[in-house]
N, C-alpha and C positions, 0 to 999 in steps of 0.2 A: 526691635527695642522693647516695646510694651505691647502686650496683647490684651484683648478684652477679657481673656480668661484668667489673667493675673488677679490674685486676691490680695487686696491691701488691708492692713489693719485700719481701724477707725483713724482718720487723719488728724484727729484732735483728741486731747485728753482733758479731763477735769480733775483738779486736785482740790480737796477740801470742799466737796460739793455742798455740804450742809453748813458751810461757814456762815456765821451770823453777823459778821462785821459789815459795815457799809461799803467797803471797797470790793470791787470785782477787778481782778488783775487779768490782763491778757498778754500773752507772750507768743506773738506770731512767728518769731524766728528762733524758736527754742531748740531746734534739732538740725543736725547735719545729715540725718538719715535719708538715704535714697534707696528705694526698693530695688531688689535684684533685677527686675524686669526692665529697668532703665539703664543698666550697664554703667552706673556711675556717671552718666551723661558724658562718657569718654574723657573724664577728668582724672588727673593724677591726685594722689593723696594730699599733696601740699595744698591744692585748691579746695579739696573736699573738707579739709580741716581748718580752712581759713574763714575769715569773716564773710566772704562772698556766699558761703553755704548756710551760715547761721550766725546768731549773735552770741559769741562765747560769753558764758557767765550769766546771761539773761535768765535762763531757766532756774539756775541755783538761787539767784537773787529773788526771783518771783516766788519760789517756794518758801524762802526765808521770810519774805514780806507776808505771804499768805498765813504763815504760822504766827507771826507777830500780831497781825491785824484780824485774825480769824476770818480771812478773806477767801473767797472762792477764786480759783485760778483756772482759766481756759487757755490751753497751750497747743501749739502745733507739734505733731509727731514726725513731720517730714520737712526736708530742706526747702528753703525759699527758692532754691534753684529750679525746682519742679514747677512751683507756682508761688508767687509772692502775694499772700493774702492781704497785704496792705494796698493792693491795686485791684480795681474792678476788671472784669474780663476784657473790656474794650481797650485797656491800657497797654501800650507797647512794652511797659516795664513789668507787666505781670509775669511774663516768661522771657527772660533775657538771653540773648545769645552771646553776650559779653558782659562782664562785670568788673569794674575797675581795670586791672591789667590782665585779666584772664578771659580767654575765649572759652565759650561753653559749646563744644561741638554737638552735644546731644540735644541742644535746643535750637540749632540752626536749621532753617528751612522747614519748620514744622508745618504739616498740613493743617488746614482748618479743622479737620476731623480730630487730629491729635490734640490741637489746642482745646477744642471743645471737651475732649475726653479728660484733659487735665483740669479744666474748670469744674467738671462734674465730679472728678475724683478727689480734688483737693480744696478748691475754693468754696463750692456750695455746701459741702458738709460742715466745714469750719464755720461759715457764716450762719448756717442753720443752727448748729450747736450753740454758738455764742448768743444768737438771737433768742433761742429757746430758753437759755439760762436767764437772760435779762428779762424776757417776758414773764417767766415764772416769778422772778423777784418783784416785778411790778404788780402782778396779780395778788401776791401775798402782802403787798403794801410795804415791802422793804425799800428803804432808801438805798440808792446805788450811786457810788462814785467810781467811774470807770477809769482805770489807770493801766496804760500799756507799758511794758518794760522792754527796753532794747539796750544793746551795747553798741559801741562803735569802735572802729579800728583807730588806734592812735596815729597811724600813718596812712594817708589816703592819697592815691596817685603819687606816691613818693614824697609827699609833704607832711611834716609833723603837724598835727592839730594842736591848737593852743589851749583847748579847754578839756577838762576831764569829765565834767558832768553837764548835761544839757536838760532843760525842762521846756517841753513844747506844749502848747495849749491852743485851744480854740478861743471862742469869744468869752467864755466864762473863765476868768483867771483866779478865782478864789483859792483853789487848791495850790496853784503855782505860787501865788503871792504868799500863802501861809508857809509853803516849803522854803521859799527864799528868805522869808523873815526868820524862820527857825535856823536856817543855815548861817545867817548873819549873827544871830544870837550865840550859836555854838562857836562860831569863829572868834567872836569877841572874848570868849572865855579861854581861848588858847594862849 
């Protein structure tokens, strides 16, 4: 399937690296691309083009937001099916052998060596690239508001989802509160 001699492009990209806005955008699930050496993880095109492989529309949205806010965007160039950078290496969800209704044969029964190889090929470079970007901003004294962009499938495990937009946050709710207040303001104008 994959050999150590396979050459991969840098697993992440940076758009608008010199952006001067306060926002740094992150799009971990930007791409459905799977390198040739992974034989499409033995999946059919339907699965490779579905939400299990990437977040459709998230990269386009992220680029639009980066342009609007003069933000820097750090995004993944490879499918989350190879390694989901939202998960640490010890997580069983980092490399799934099934996702929603799809089996992922190319991820089944991976050896510890192959799991480690994927961590080194996909997770560590992305984390290092994003950390380097954030550290450089901190050293320069730039204020940083970190925003991640995702999309979700409107039907999950055969059930229609009842929401179209979600805002998730940690302990600091200032950005989320401001976004919700603005959404209410705009809604009242309709």
